Chimera marker file (.cmm) of the C-alpha trace (Angstrom):
<marker_set name="trace">
<marker id="1" x="110.358" y="110.279" z="149.600" r="1" g="1" b="0" radius="0.5"/>
<marker id="2" x="107.256" y="110.488" z="147.409" r="1" g="1" b="0" radius="0.5"/>
<marker id="3" x="109.045" y="112.875" z="145.063" r="1" g="1" b="0" radius="0.5"/>
<marker id="4" x="111.986" y="110.480" z="144.788" r="1" g="1" b="0" radius="0.5"/>
<marker id="5" x="109.648" y="107.600" z="143.993" r="1" g="1" b="0" radius="0.5"/>
<marker id="6" x="107.962" y="109.640" z="141.252" r="1" g="1" b="0" radius="0.5"/>
<marker id="7" x="111.322" y="110.586" z="139.742" r="1" g="1" b="0" radius="0.5"/>
<marker id="8" x="112.431" y="106.945" z="139.582" r="1" g="1" b="0" radius="0.5"/>
<marker id="9" x="109.266" y="106.131" z="137.652" r="1" g="1" b="0" radius="0.5"/>
<marker id="10" x="109.275" y="109.164" z="135.344" r="1" g="1" b="0" radius="0.5"/>
<marker id="11" x="112.920" y="109.451" z="134.307" r="1" g="1" b="0" radius="0.5"/>
<marker id="12" x="113.114" y="106.030" z="132.573" r="1" g="1" b="0" radius="0.5"/>
<marker id="13" x="109.768" y="106.706" z="130.847" r="1" g="1" b="0" radius="0.5"/>
<marker id="14" x="111.046" y="110.038" z="129.499" r="1" g="1" b="0" radius="0.5"/>
<marker id="15" x="114.216" y="108.390" z="128.151" r="1" g="1" b="0" radius="0.5"/>
<marker id="16" x="112.260" y="105.542" z="126.560" r="1" g="1" b="0" radius="0.5"/>
<marker id="17" x="109.922" y="108.038" z="124.910" r="1" g="1" b="0" radius="0.5"/>
<marker id="18" x="112.807" y="109.452" z="122.895" r="1" g="1" b="0" radius="0.5"/>
<marker id="19" x="113.738" y="105.979" z="121.688" r="1" g="1" b="0" radius="0.5"/>
<marker id="20" x="110.155" y="105.237" z="120.685" r="1" g="1" b="0" radius="0.5"/>
<marker id="21" x="110.007" y="108.491" z="118.759" r="1" g="1" b="0" radius="0.5"/>
<marker id="22" x="113.269" y="107.684" z="116.958" r="1" g="1" b="0" radius="0.5"/>
<marker id="23" x="111.794" y="104.298" z="116.068" r="1" g="1" b="0" radius="0.5"/>
<marker id="24" x="108.677" y="106.109" z="114.813" r="1" g="1" b="0" radius="0.5"/>
<marker id="25" x="110.891" y="108.138" z="112.441" r="1" g="1" b="0" radius="0.5"/>
<marker id="26" x="112.500" y="104.925" z="111.217" r="1" g="1" b="0" radius="0.5"/>
<marker id="27" x="109.116" y="103.264" z="110.683" r="1" g="1" b="0" radius="0.5"/>
<marker id="28" x="107.966" y="106.266" z="108.637" r="1" g="1" b="0" radius="0.5"/>
<marker id="29" x="111.050" y="106.093" z="106.384" r="1" g="1" b="0" radius="0.5"/>
<marker id="30" x="110.748" y="102.296" z="106.054" r="1" g="1" b="0" radius="0.5"/>
<marker id="31" x="107.077" y="102.628" z="105.042" r="1" g="1" b="0" radius="0.5"/>
<marker id="32" x="108.038" y="105.212" z="102.414" r="1" g="1" b="0" radius="0.5"/>
<marker id="33" x="110.734" y="102.919" z="101.013" r="1" g="1" b="0" radius="0.5"/>
<marker id="34" x="108.233" y="100.048" z="100.846" r="1" g="1" b="0" radius="0.5"/>
<marker id="35" x="105.689" y="102.289" z="99.101" r="1" g="1" b="0" radius="0.5"/>
<marker id="36" x="108.280" y="103.199" z="96.451" r="1" g="1" b="0" radius="0.5"/>
<marker id="37" x="109.162" y="99.530" z="95.931" r="1" g="1" b="0" radius="0.5"/>
<marker id="38" x="105.533" y="98.462" z="95.626" r="1" g="1" b="0" radius="0.5"/>
<marker id="39" x="104.672" y="101.302" z="93.233" r="1" g="1" b="0" radius="0.5"/>
<marker id="40" x="107.645" y="100.400" z="91.040" r="1" g="1" b="0" radius="0.5"/>
<marker id="41" x="106.361" y="96.830" z="90.718" r="1" g="1" b="0" radius="0.5"/>
<marker id="42" x="102.704" y="97.812" z="90.195" r="1" g="1" b="0" radius="0.5"/>
<marker id="43" x="103.334" y="100.588" z="87.660" r="1" g="1" b="0" radius="0.5"/>
<marker id="44" x="106.320" y="98.962" z="85.940" r="1" g="1" b="0" radius="0.5"/>
<marker id="45" x="108.211" y="102.256" z="86.254" r="1" g="1" b="0" radius="0.5"/>
<marker id="46" x="111.333" y="102.916" z="88.331" r="1" g="1" b="0" radius="0.5"/>
<marker id="47" x="110.706" y="104.836" z="91.554" r="1" g="1" b="0" radius="0.5"/>
<marker id="48" x="113.110" y="106.348" z="94.025" r="1" g="1" b="0" radius="0.5"/>
<marker id="49" x="113.073" y="107.855" z="97.475" r="1" g="1" b="0" radius="0.5"/>
<marker id="50" x="114.857" y="111.195" z="97.357" r="1" g="1" b="0" radius="0.5"/>
<marker id="51" x="116.561" y="112.276" z="100.600" r="1" g="1" b="0" radius="0.5"/>
<marker id="52" x="117.445" y="115.906" z="101.276" r="1" g="1" b="0" radius="0.5"/>
<marker id="53" x="120.056" y="115.131" z="103.917" r="1" g="1" b="0" radius="0.5"/>
<marker id="54" x="120.722" y="118.694" z="105.023" r="1" g="1" b="0" radius="0.5"/>
<marker id="55" x="117.061" y="119.645" z="105.508" r="1" g="1" b="0" radius="0.5"/>
<marker id="56" x="115.997" y="116.263" z="106.888" r="1" g="1" b="0" radius="0.5"/>
<marker id="57" x="113.314" y="115.576" z="104.272" r="1" g="1" b="0" radius="0.5"/>
<marker id="58" x="112.372" y="112.751" z="101.909" r="1" g="1" b="0" radius="0.5"/>
<marker id="59" x="109.822" y="111.999" z="99.168" r="1" g="1" b="0" radius="0.5"/>
<marker id="60" x="108.882" y="109.382" z="96.559" r="1" g="1" b="0" radius="0.5"/>
<marker id="61" x="109.516" y="110.121" z="92.876" r="1" g="1" b="0" radius="0.5"/>
<marker id="62" x="108.939" y="108.103" z="89.701" r="1" g="1" b="0" radius="0.5"/>
<marker id="63" x="110.589" y="107.992" z="86.289" r="1" g="1" b="0" radius="0.5"/>
<marker id="64" x="107.981" y="109.163" z="83.756" r="1" g="1" b="0" radius="0.5"/>
<marker id="65" x="107.415" y="111.670" z="80.975" r="1" g="1" b="0" radius="0.5"/>
<marker id="66" x="106.339" y="115.177" z="81.889" r="1" g="1" b="0" radius="0.5"/>
<marker id="67" x="102.784" y="114.582" z="80.657" r="1" g="1" b="0" radius="0.5"/>
<marker id="68" x="102.468" y="111.456" z="82.822" r="1" g="1" b="0" radius="0.5"/>
<marker id="69" x="103.866" y="113.336" z="85.806" r="1" g="1" b="0" radius="0.5"/>
<marker id="70" x="101.244" y="116.020" z="85.381" r="1" g="1" b="0" radius="0.5"/>
<marker id="71" x="98.524" y="113.384" z="85.341" r="1" g="1" b="0" radius="0.5"/>
<marker id="72" x="97.906" y="113.471" z="81.586" r="1" g="1" b="0" radius="0.5"/>
<marker id="73" x="98.207" y="110.825" z="78.935" r="1" g="1" b="0" radius="0.5"/>
<marker id="74" x="100.414" y="110.911" z="75.900" r="1" g="1" b="0" radius="0.5"/>
<marker id="75" x="98.582" y="112.733" z="73.111" r="1" g="1" b="0" radius="0.5"/>
<marker id="76" x="98.594" y="109.685" z="70.783" r="1" g="1" b="0" radius="0.5"/>
<marker id="77" x="97.027" y="107.463" z="73.427" r="1" g="1" b="0" radius="0.5"/>
<marker id="78" x="94.430" y="110.096" z="74.319" r="1" g="1" b="0" radius="0.5"/>
<marker id="79" x="93.463" y="110.502" z="70.652" r="1" g="1" b="0" radius="0.5"/>
<marker id="80" x="93.216" y="106.725" z="70.200" r="1" g="1" b="0" radius="0.5"/>
<marker id="81" x="90.998" y="106.453" z="73.284" r="1" g="1" b="0" radius="0.5"/>
<marker id="82" x="88.640" y="109.023" z="71.734" r="1" g="1" b="0" radius="0.5"/>
<marker id="83" x="88.597" y="107.190" z="68.371" r="1" g="1" b="0" radius="0.5"/>
<marker id="84" x="90.529" y="109.970" z="66.639" r="1" g="1" b="0" radius="0.5"/>
<marker id="85" x="93.728" y="108.041" z="65.987" r="1" g="1" b="0" radius="0.5"/>
<marker id="86" x="94.782" y="106.069" z="62.954" r="1" g="1" b="0" radius="0.5"/>
<marker id="87" x="94.348" y="102.720" z="64.733" r="1" g="1" b="0" radius="0.5"/>
<marker id="88" x="98.076" y="102.266" z="65.407" r="1" g="1" b="0" radius="0.5"/>
<marker id="89" x="99.417" y="102.467" z="68.931" r="1" g="1" b="0" radius="0.5"/>
<marker id="90" x="103.163" y="102.893" z="69.327" r="1" g="1" b="0" radius="0.5"/>
<marker id="91" x="104.262" y="100.416" z="71.996" r="1" g="1" b="0" radius="0.5"/>
<marker id="92" x="107.912" y="101.426" z="71.893" r="1" g="1" b="0" radius="0.5"/>
<marker id="93" x="109.198" y="102.536" z="75.275" r="1" g="1" b="0" radius="0.5"/>
<marker id="94" x="109.843" y="106.254" z="75.644" r="1" g="1" b="0" radius="0.5"/>
<marker id="95" x="113.358" y="107.434" z="74.983" r="1" g="1" b="0" radius="0.5"/>
<marker id="96" x="115.484" y="107.904" z="78.083" r="1" g="1" b="0" radius="0.5"/>
<marker id="97" x="115.788" y="111.646" z="77.464" r="1" g="1" b="0" radius="0.5"/>
<marker id="98" x="111.975" y="111.999" z="77.429" r="1" g="1" b="0" radius="0.5"/>
<marker id="99" x="111.690" y="110.747" z="80.994" r="1" g="1" b="0" radius="0.5"/>
<marker id="100" x="112.799" y="112.231" z="84.277" r="1" g="1" b="0" radius="0.5"/>
<marker id="101" x="112.047" y="111.726" z="87.966" r="1" g="1" b="0" radius="0.5"/>
<marker id="102" x="108.955" y="113.603" z="89.188" r="1" g="1" b="0" radius="0.5"/>
<marker id="103" x="107.147" y="113.510" z="92.549" r="1" g="1" b="0" radius="0.5"/>
<marker id="104" x="104.351" y="110.954" z="92.624" r="1" g="1" b="0" radius="0.5"/>
<marker id="105" x="100.898" y="112.580" z="92.478" r="1" g="1" b="0" radius="0.5"/>
<marker id="106" x="99.777" y="112.374" z="96.098" r="1" g="1" b="0" radius="0.5"/>
<marker id="107" x="100.942" y="113.305" z="99.579" r="1" g="1" b="0" radius="0.5"/>
<marker id="108" x="103.934" y="110.945" z="99.316" r="1" g="1" b="0" radius="0.5"/>
<marker id="109" x="105.265" y="113.035" z="96.436" r="1" g="1" b="0" radius="0.5"/>
<marker id="110" x="105.611" y="116.020" z="98.772" r="1" g="1" b="0" radius="0.5"/>
<marker id="111" x="108.796" y="116.333" z="100.813" r="1" g="1" b="0" radius="0.5"/>
<marker id="112" x="108.114" y="114.800" z="104.230" r="1" g="1" b="0" radius="0.5"/>
<marker id="113" x="110.237" y="116.285" z="107.023" r="1" g="1" b="0" radius="0.5"/>
<marker id="114" x="111.669" y="114.404" z="109.957" r="1" g="1" b="0" radius="0.5"/>
<marker id="115" x="110.268" y="115.601" z="113.263" r="1" g="1" b="0" radius="0.5"/>
<marker id="116" x="112.119" y="118.351" z="115.083" r="1" g="1" b="0" radius="0.5"/>
<marker id="117" x="115.236" y="117.085" z="116.836" r="1" g="1" b="0" radius="0.5"/>
<marker id="118" x="115.957" y="114.298" z="114.323" r="1" g="1" b="0" radius="0.5"/>
<marker id="119" x="118.367" y="114.387" z="111.413" r="1" g="1" b="0" radius="0.5"/>
<marker id="120" x="119.989" y="112.230" z="108.757" r="1" g="1" b="0" radius="0.5"/>
<marker id="121" x="123.603" y="111.358" z="109.451" r="1" g="1" b="0" radius="0.5"/>
<marker id="122" x="123.895" y="109.982" z="105.934" r="1" g="1" b="0" radius="0.5"/>
<marker id="123" x="123.361" y="107.147" z="103.504" r="1" g="1" b="0" radius="0.5"/>
<marker id="124" x="125.758" y="104.372" z="102.646" r="1" g="1" b="0" radius="0.5"/>
<marker id="125" x="125.233" y="103.268" z="99.047" r="1" g="1" b="0" radius="0.5"/>
<marker id="126" x="127.251" y="101.116" z="96.626" r="1" g="1" b="0" radius="0.5"/>
<marker id="127" x="128.737" y="104.418" z="95.394" r="1" g="1" b="0" radius="0.5"/>
<marker id="128" x="129.984" y="105.301" z="98.897" r="1" g="1" b="0" radius="0.5"/>
<marker id="129" x="128.998" y="107.320" z="101.942" r="1" g="1" b="0" radius="0.5"/>
<marker id="130" x="126.816" y="110.417" z="101.381" r="1" g="1" b="0" radius="0.5"/>
<marker id="131" x="126.328" y="112.843" z="104.262" r="1" g="1" b="0" radius="0.5"/>
<marker id="132" x="125.212" y="116.059" z="102.568" r="1" g="1" b="0" radius="0.5"/>
<marker id="133" x="123.116" y="117.189" z="99.644" r="1" g="1" b="0" radius="0.5"/>
<marker id="134" x="120.726" y="114.793" z="97.972" r="1" g="1" b="0" radius="0.5"/>
<marker id="135" x="120.831" y="111.007" z="97.982" r="1" g="1" b="0" radius="0.5"/>
<marker id="136" x="118.533" y="108.446" z="96.395" r="1" g="1" b="0" radius="0.5"/>
<marker id="137" x="117.369" y="104.882" z="96.904" r="1" g="1" b="0" radius="0.5"/>
<marker id="138" x="116.230" y="103.710" z="93.457" r="1" g="1" b="0" radius="0.5"/>
<marker id="139" x="113.798" y="100.826" z="92.903" r="1" g="1" b="0" radius="0.5"/>
<marker id="140" x="113.775" y="99.409" z="89.380" r="1" g="1" b="0" radius="0.5"/>
<marker id="141" x="110.532" y="98.406" z="87.641" r="1" g="1" b="0" radius="0.5"/>
<marker id="142" x="110.725" y="94.947" z="89.219" r="1" g="1" b="0" radius="0.5"/>
<marker id="143" x="111.271" y="96.294" z="92.757" r="1" g="1" b="0" radius="0.5"/>
<marker id="144" x="114.979" y="95.483" z="92.840" r="1" g="1" b="0" radius="0.5"/>
<marker id="145" x="117.435" y="97.889" z="94.428" r="1" g="1" b="0" radius="0.5"/>
<marker id="146" x="120.933" y="98.062" z="95.888" r="1" g="1" b="0" radius="0.5"/>
<marker id="147" x="121.812" y="97.445" z="99.521" r="1" g="1" b="0" radius="0.5"/>
<marker id="148" x="121.648" y="100.819" z="101.267" r="1" g="1" b="0" radius="0.5"/>
<marker id="149" x="122.020" y="101.962" z="104.885" r="1" g="1" b="0" radius="0.5"/>
<marker id="150" x="120.274" y="105.074" z="106.158" r="1" g="1" b="0" radius="0.5"/>
<marker id="151" x="121.339" y="106.531" z="109.504" r="1" g="1" b="0" radius="0.5"/>
<marker id="152" x="118.916" y="108.739" z="111.449" r="1" g="1" b="0" radius="0.5"/>
<marker id="153" x="119.941" y="110.290" z="114.778" r="1" g="1" b="0" radius="0.5"/>
<marker id="154" x="118.429" y="112.394" z="117.498" r="1" g="1" b="0" radius="0.5"/>
<marker id="155" x="119.818" y="115.078" z="119.791" r="1" g="1" b="0" radius="0.5"/>
<marker id="156" x="120.582" y="112.491" z="122.494" r="1" g="1" b="0" radius="0.5"/>
<marker id="157" x="123.108" y="110.705" z="120.225" r="1" g="1" b="0" radius="0.5"/>
<marker id="158" x="120.814" y="107.748" z="119.593" r="1" g="1" b="0" radius="0.5"/>
<marker id="159" x="121.152" y="106.433" z="116.055" r="1" g="1" b="0" radius="0.5"/>
<marker id="160" x="118.762" y="104.295" z="114.072" r="1" g="1" b="0" radius="0.5"/>
<marker id="161" x="120.166" y="102.176" z="111.259" r="1" g="1" b="0" radius="0.5"/>
<marker id="162" x="117.745" y="101.382" z="108.427" r="1" g="1" b="0" radius="0.5"/>
<marker id="163" x="119.188" y="98.729" z="106.157" r="1" g="1" b="0" radius="0.5"/>
<marker id="164" x="117.471" y="98.153" z="102.824" r="1" g="1" b="0" radius="0.5"/>
<marker id="165" x="117.731" y="94.394" z="102.269" r="1" g="1" b="0" radius="0.5"/>
<marker id="166" x="116.709" y="93.859" z="98.636" r="1" g="1" b="0" radius="0.5"/>
<marker id="167" x="116.860" y="90.063" z="98.606" r="1" g="1" b="0" radius="0.5"/>
<marker id="168" x="114.502" y="89.930" z="101.574" r="1" g="1" b="0" radius="0.5"/>
<marker id="169" x="112.345" y="92.749" z="100.164" r="1" g="1" b="0" radius="0.5"/>
<marker id="170" x="112.406" y="94.460" z="103.534" r="1" g="1" b="0" radius="0.5"/>
<marker id="171" x="113.996" y="97.223" z="105.579" r="1" g="1" b="0" radius="0.5"/>
<marker id="172" x="115.744" y="96.138" z="108.766" r="1" g="1" b="0" radius="0.5"/>
<marker id="173" x="115.686" y="98.669" z="111.567" r="1" g="1" b="0" radius="0.5"/>
<marker id="174" x="118.004" y="98.573" z="114.570" r="1" g="1" b="0" radius="0.5"/>
<marker id="175" x="119.125" y="101.129" z="117.086" r="1" g="1" b="0" radius="0.5"/>
<marker id="176" x="122.822" y="101.767" z="117.535" r="1" g="1" b="0" radius="0.5"/>
<marker id="177" x="124.098" y="102.894" z="120.907" r="1" g="1" b="0" radius="0.5"/>
<marker id="178" x="127.193" y="105.123" z="121.158" r="1" g="1" b="0" radius="0.5"/>
<link id1="1" id2="2" r="1" g="1" b="0" radius="0.2"/>
<link id1="2" id2="3" r="1" g="1" b="0" radius="0.2"/>
<link id1="3" id2="4" r="1" g="1" b="0" radius="0.2"/>
<link id1="4" id2="5" r="1" g="1" b="0" radius="0.2"/>
<link id1="5" id2="6" r="1" g="1" b="0" radius="0.2"/>
<link id1="6" id2="7" r="1" g="1" b="0" radius="0.2"/>
<link id1="7" id2="8" r="1" g="1" b="0" radius="0.2"/>
<link id1="8" id2="9" r="1" g="1" b="0" radius="0.2"/>
<link id1="9" id2="10" r="1" g="1" b="0" radius="0.2"/>
<link id1="10" id2="11" r="1" g="1" b="0" radius="0.2"/>
<link id1="11" id2="12" r="1" g="1" b="0" radius="0.2"/>
<link id1="12" id2="13" r="1" g="1" b="0" radius="0.2"/>
<link id1="13" id2="14" r="1" g="1" b="0" radius="0.2"/>
<link id1="14" id2="15" r="1" g="1" b="0" radius="0.2"/>
<link id1="15" id2="16" r="1" g="1" b="0" radius="0.2"/>
<link id1="16" id2="17" r="1" g="1" b="0" radius="0.2"/>
<link id1="17" id2="18" r="1" g="1" b="0" radius="0.2"/>
<link id1="18" id2="19" r="1" g="1" b="0" radius="0.2"/>
<link id1="19" id2="20" r="1" g="1" b="0" radius="0.2"/>
<link id1="20" id2="21" r="1" g="1" b="0" radius="0.2"/>
<link id1="21" id2="22" r="1" g="1" b="0" radius="0.2"/>
<link id1="22" id2="23" r="1" g="1" b="0" radius="0.2"/>
<link id1="23" id2="24" r="1" g="1" b="0" radius="0.2"/>
<link id1="24" id2="25" r="1" g="1" b="0" radius="0.2"/>
<link id1="25" id2="26" r="1" g="1" b="0" radius="0.2"/>
<link id1="26" id2="27" r="1" g="1" b="0" radius="0.2"/>
<link id1="27" id2="28" r="1" g="1" b="0" radius="0.2"/>
<link id1="28" id2="29" r="1" g="1" b="0" radius="0.2"/>
<link id1="29" id2="30" r="1" g="1" b="0" radius="0.2"/>
<link id1="30" id2="31" r="1" g="1" b="0" radius="0.2"/>
<link id1="31" id2="32" r="1" g="1" b="0" radius="0.2"/>
<link id1="32" id2="33" r="1" g="1" b="0" radius="0.2"/>
<link id1="33" id2="34" r="1" g="1" b="0" radius="0.2"/>
<link id1="34" id2="35" r="1" g="1" b="0" radius="0.2"/>
<link id1="35" id2="36" r="1" g="1" b="0" radius="0.2"/>
<link id1="36" id2="37" r="1" g="1" b="0" radius="0.2"/>
<link id1="37" id2="38" r="1" g="1" b="0" radius="0.2"/>
<link id1="38" id2="39" r="1" g="1" b="0" radius="0.2"/>
<link id1="39" id2="40" r="1" g="1" b="0" radius="0.2"/>
<link id1="40" id2="41" r="1" g="1" b="0" radius="0.2"/>
<link id1="41" id2="42" r="1" g="1" b="0" radius="0.2"/>
<link id1="42" id2="43" r="1" g="1" b="0" radius="0.2"/>
<link id1="43" id2="44" r="1" g="1" b="0" radius="0.2"/>
<link id1="44" id2="45" r="1" g="1" b="0" radius="0.2"/>
<link id1="45" id2="46" r="1" g="1" b="0" radius="0.2"/>
<link id1="46" id2="47" r="1" g="1" b="0" radius="0.2"/>
<link id1="47" id2="48" r="1" g="1" b="0" radius="0.2"/>
<link id1="48" id2="49" r="1" g="1" b="0" radius="0.2"/>
<link id1="49" id2="50" r="1" g="1" b="0" radius="0.2"/>
<link id1="50" id2="51" r="1" g="1" b="0" radius="0.2"/>
<link id1="51" id2="52" r="1" g="1" b="0" radius="0.2"/>
<link id1="52" id2="53" r="1" g="1" b="0" radius="0.2"/>
<link id1="53" id2="54" r="1" g="1" b="0" radius="0.2"/>
<link id1="54" id2="55" r="1" g="1" b="0" radius="0.2"/>
<link id1="55" id2="56" r="1" g="1" b="0" radius="0.2"/>
<link id1="56" id2="57" r="1" g="1" b="0" radius="0.2"/>
<link id1="57" id2="58" r="1" g="1" b="0" radius="0.2"/>
<link id1="58" id2="59" r="1" g="1" b="0" radius="0.2"/>
<link id1="59" id2="60" r="1" g="1" b="0" radius="0.2"/>
<link id1="60" id2="61" r="1" g="1" b="0" radius="0.2"/>
<link id1="61" id2="62" r="1" g="1" b="0" radius="0.2"/>
<link id1="62" id2="63" r="1" g="1" b="0" radius="0.2"/>
<link id1="63" id2="64" r="1" g="1" b="0" radius="0.2"/>
<link id1="64" id2="65" r="1" g="1" b="0" radius="0.2"/>
<link id1="65" id2="66" r="1" g="1" b="0" radius="0.2"/>
<link id1="66" id2="67" r="1" g="1" b="0" radius="0.2"/>
<link id1="67" id2="68" r="1" g="1" b="0" radius="0.2"/>
<link id1="68" id2="69" r="1" g="1" b="0" radius="0.2"/>
<link id1="69" id2="70" r="1" g="1" b="0" radius="0.2"/>
<link id1="70" id2="71" r="1" g="1" b="0" radius="0.2"/>
<link id1="71" id2="72" r="1" g="1" b="0" radius="0.2"/>
<link id1="72" id2="73" r="1" g="1" b="0" radius="0.2"/>
<link id1="73" id2="74" r="1" g="1" b="0" radius="0.2"/>
<link id1="74" id2="75" r="1" g="1" b="0" radius="0.2"/>
<link id1="75" id2="76" r="1" g="1" b="0" radius="0.2"/>
<link id1="76" id2="77" r="1" g="1" b="0" radius="0.2"/>
<link id1="77" id2="78" r="1" g="1" b="0" radius="0.2"/>
<link id1="78" id2="79" r="1" g="1" b="0" radius="0.2"/>
<link id1="79" id2="80" r="1" g="1" b="0" radius="0.2"/>
<link id1="80" id2="81" r="1" g="1" b="0" radius="0.2"/>
<link id1="81" id2="82" r="1" g="1" b="0" radius="0.2"/>
<link id1="82" id2="83" r="1" g="1" b="0" radius="0.2"/>
<link id1="83" id2="84" r="1" g="1" b="0" radius="0.2"/>
<link id1="84" id2="85" r="1" g="1" b="0" radius="0.2"/>
<link id1="85" id2="86" r="1" g="1" b="0" radius="0.2"/>
<link id1="86" id2="87" r="1" g="1" b="0" radius="0.2"/>
<link id1="87" id2="88" r="1" g="1" b="0" radius="0.2"/>
<link id1="88" id2="89" r="1" g="1" b="0" radius="0.2"/>
<link id1="89" id2="90" r="1" g="1" b="0" radius="0.2"/>
<link id1="90" id2="91" r="1" g="1" b="0" radius="0.2"/>
<link id1="91" id2="92" r="1" g="1" b="0" radius="0.2"/>
<link id1="92" id2="93" r="1" g="1" b="0" radius="0.2"/>
<link id1="93" id2="94" r="1" g="1" b="0" radius="0.2"/>
<link id1="94" id2="95" r="1" g="1" b="0" radius="0.2"/>
<link id1="95" id2="96" r="1" g="1" b="0" radius="0.2"/>
<link id1="96" id2="97" r="1" g="1" b="0" radius="0.2"/>
<link id1="97" id2="98" r="1" g="1" b="0" radius="0.2"/>
<link id1="98" id2="99" r="1" g="1" b="0" radius="0.2"/>
<link id1="99" id2="100" r="1" g="1" b="0" radius="0.2"/>
<link id1="100" id2="101" r="1" g="1" b="0" radius="0.2"/>
<link id1="101" id2="102" r="1" g="1" b="0" radius="0.2"/>
<link id1="102" id2="103" r="1" g="1" b="0" radius="0.2"/>
<link id1="103" id2="104" r="1" g="1" b="0" radius="0.2"/>
<link id1="104" id2="105" r="1" g="1" b="0" radius="0.2"/>
<link id1="105" id2="106" r="1" g="1" b="0" radius="0.2"/>
<link id1="106" id2="107" r="1" g="1" b="0" radius="0.2"/>
<link id1="107" id2="108" r="1" g="1" b="0" radius="0.2"/>
<link id1="108" id2="109" r="1" g="1" b="0" radius="0.2"/>
<link id1="109" id2="110" r="1" g="1" b="0" radius="0.2"/>
<link id1="110" id2="111" r="1" g="1" b="0" radius="0.2"/>
<link id1="111" id2="112" r="1" g="1" b="0" radius="0.2"/>
<link id1="112" id2="113" r="1" g="1" b="0" radius="0.2"/>
<link id1="113" id2="114" r="1" g="1" b="0" radius="0.2"/>
<link id1="114" id2="115" r="1" g="1" b="0" radius="0.2"/>
<link id1="115" id2="116" r="1" g="1" b="0" radius="0.2"/>
<link id1="116" id2="117" r="1" g="1" b="0" radius="0.2"/>
<link id1="117" id2="118" r="1" g="1" b="0" radius="0.2"/>
<link id1="118" id2="119" r="1" g="1" b="0" radius="0.2"/>
<link id1="119" id2="120" r="1" g="1" b="0" radius="0.2"/>
<link id1="120" id2="121" r="1" g="1" b="0" radius="0.2"/>
<link id1="121" id2="122" r="1" g="1" b="0" radius="0.2"/>
<link id1="122" id2="123" r="1" g="1" b="0" radius="0.2"/>
<link id1="123" id2="124" r="1" g="1" b="0" radius="0.2"/>
<link id1="124" id2="125" r="1" g="1" b="0" radius="0.2"/>
<link id1="125" id2="126" r="1" g="1" b="0" radius="0.2"/>
<link id1="126" id2="127" r="1" g="1" b="0" radius="0.2"/>
<link id1="127" id2="128" r="1" g="1" b="0" radius="0.2"/>
<link id1="128" id2="129" r="1" g="1" b="0" radius="0.2"/>
<link id1="129" id2="130" r="1" g="1" b="0" radius="0.2"/>
<link id1="130" id2="131" r="1" g="1" b="0" radius="0.2"/>
<link id1="131" id2="132" r="1" g="1" b="0" radius="0.2"/>
<link id1="132" id2="133" r="1" g="1" b="0" radius="0.2"/>
<link id1="133" id2="134" r="1" g="1" b="0" radius="0.2"/>
<link id1="134" id2="135" r="1" g="1" b="0" radius="0.2"/>
<link id1="135" id2="136" r="1" g="1" b="0" radius="0.2"/>
<link id1="136" id2="137" r="1" g="1" b="0" radius="0.2"/>
<link id1="137" id2="138" r="1" g="1" b="0" radius="0.2"/>
<link id1="138" id2="139" r="1" g="1" b="0" radius="0.2"/>
<link id1="139" id2="140" r="1" g="1" b="0" radius="0.2"/>
<link id1="140" id2="141" r="1" g="1" b="0" radius="0.2"/>
<link id1="141" id2="142" r="1" g="1" b="0" radius="0.2"/>
<link id1="142" id2="143" r="1" g="1" b="0" radius="0.2"/>
<link id1="143" id2="144" r="1" g="1" b="0" radius="0.2"/>
<link id1="144" id2="145" r="1" g="1" b="0" radius="0.2"/>
<link id1="145" id2="146" r="1" g="1" b="0" radius="0.2"/>
<link id1="146" id2="147" r="1" g="1" b="0" radius="0.2"/>
<link id1="147" id2="148" r="1" g="1" b="0" radius="0.2"/>
<link id1="148" id2="149" r="1" g="1" b="0" radius="0.2"/>
<link id1="149" id2="150" r="1" g="1" b="0" radius="0.2"/>
<link id1="150" id2="151" r="1" g="1" b="0" radius="0.2"/>
<link id1="151" id2="152" r="1" g="1" b="0" radius="0.2"/>
<link id1="152" id2="153" r="1" g="1" b="0" radius="0.2"/>
<link id1="153" id2="154" r="1" g="1" b="0" radius="0.2"/>
<link id1="154" id2="155" r="1" g="1" b="0" radius="0.2"/>
<link id1="155" id2="156" r="1" g="1" b="0" radius="0.2"/>
<link id1="156" id2="157" r="1" g="1" b="0" radius="0.2"/>
<link id1="157" id2="158" r="1" g="1" b="0" radius="0.2"/>
<link id1="158" id2="159" r="1" g="1" b="0" radius="0.2"/>
<link id1="159" id2="160" r="1" g="1" b="0" radius="0.2"/>
<link id1="160" id2="161" r="1" g="1" b="0" radius="0.2"/>
<link id1="161" id2="162" r="1" g="1" b="0" radius="0.2"/>
<link id1="162" id2="163" r="1" g="1" b="0" radius="0.2"/>
<link id1="163" id2="164" r="1" g="1" b="0" radius="0.2"/>
<link id1="164" id2="165" r="1" g="1" b="0" radius="0.2"/>
<link id1="165" id2="166" r="1" g="1" b="0" radius="0.2"/>
<link id1="166" id2="167" r="1" g="1" b="0" radius="0.2"/>
<link id1="167" id2="168" r="1" g="1" b="0" radius="0.2"/>
<link id1="168" id2="169" r="1" g="1" b="0" radius="0.2"/>
<link id1="169" id2="170" r="1" g="1" b="0" radius="0.2"/>
<link id1="170" id2="171" r="1" g="1" b="0" radius="0.2"/>
<link id1="171" id2="172" r="1" g="1" b="0" radius="0.2"/>
<link id1="172" id2="173" r="1" g="1" b="0" radius="0.2"/>
<link id1="173" id2="174" r="1" g="1" b="0" radius="0.2"/>
<link id1="174" id2="175" r="1" g="1" b="0" radius="0.2"/>
<link id1="175" id2="176" r="1" g="1" b="0" radius="0.2"/>
<link id1="176" id2="177" r="1" g="1" b="0" radius="0.2"/>
<link id1="177" id2="178" r="1" g="1" b="0" radius="0.2"/>
</marker_set>
């Protein structure tokens, strides 16, 4: 009788723990998306969250020149700062072919894995459904982005739907039950 009573208390707690952990994965992804949006606005440079759907990883990247990605300044600006320049600073934006997406220079630039037992089912973007390879959620310099859905599941067939809602500047998270 005591054993039966313990089982009735423990079994629901074990099942709820899996749901809380799935929600924890969703919160981590939502926080990363918000970081990318905020950095895009603060730096004035497009950022994106890159998703490796097959390996269950994600990271924040930004659109900059190679020297900026490596933490350096453009040579002209560095010379001007040291008083070695000719007094003229070129304010023209860099050419598109001079810039590329690079990981941001901190821990968020490193690929962050989902915890064991969780995986990406895919992303729904304006370009269609993506369930393998790489997918991206891009935030323009002003923080704007497209509506995107990210589906994360666990081994117990629970699915979390993260919906990027650009007009609300938020990520909605809800669990889907099969």
